C-alpha positions, 0 to 999 in steps of 0.5 A: 484084054486088048490095049485101048486106043488113045483118046483125045482130052475131049471126046464128043459124042451125041449131045455130050462131051467127056473131058478125060483129063478132068474126069467131067462129063457134060450132057447138052452143055450141062455138067453131070456129076459122075462117081469116079468108077462110073466115069472109068467105065465110060472112058473104057467104052469111049476108047473102045467105041464100036467094039464089045467091051465085056464085064470082064474087061470093065471089072479089070479096069475099075476094080482091084484084082482081089475084088468080087463084083456081083453082076446080078444087078443092072446098071443104068447108063444114060437114065433111070433104071427100068423097074424090076420085072415081076415074075 
């Protein structure tokens, strides 16, 4: 996995701000609670803004090496998950 570029302690994007040192996310000025792994994923994406971040990159960063991660389920980023499609 390539080394991420260092980011400043506070990162502004869209109407959001992430405080990496405090592990806090603010949307439109309101603090949003994120679980630790969710914040780790956000931080990885911010560090590699504009680049492709693979599932494997995220798995290596957020889970121990001996952990199986089932990617058969979708993650919702920035909103509610879409309902499952019917076949």
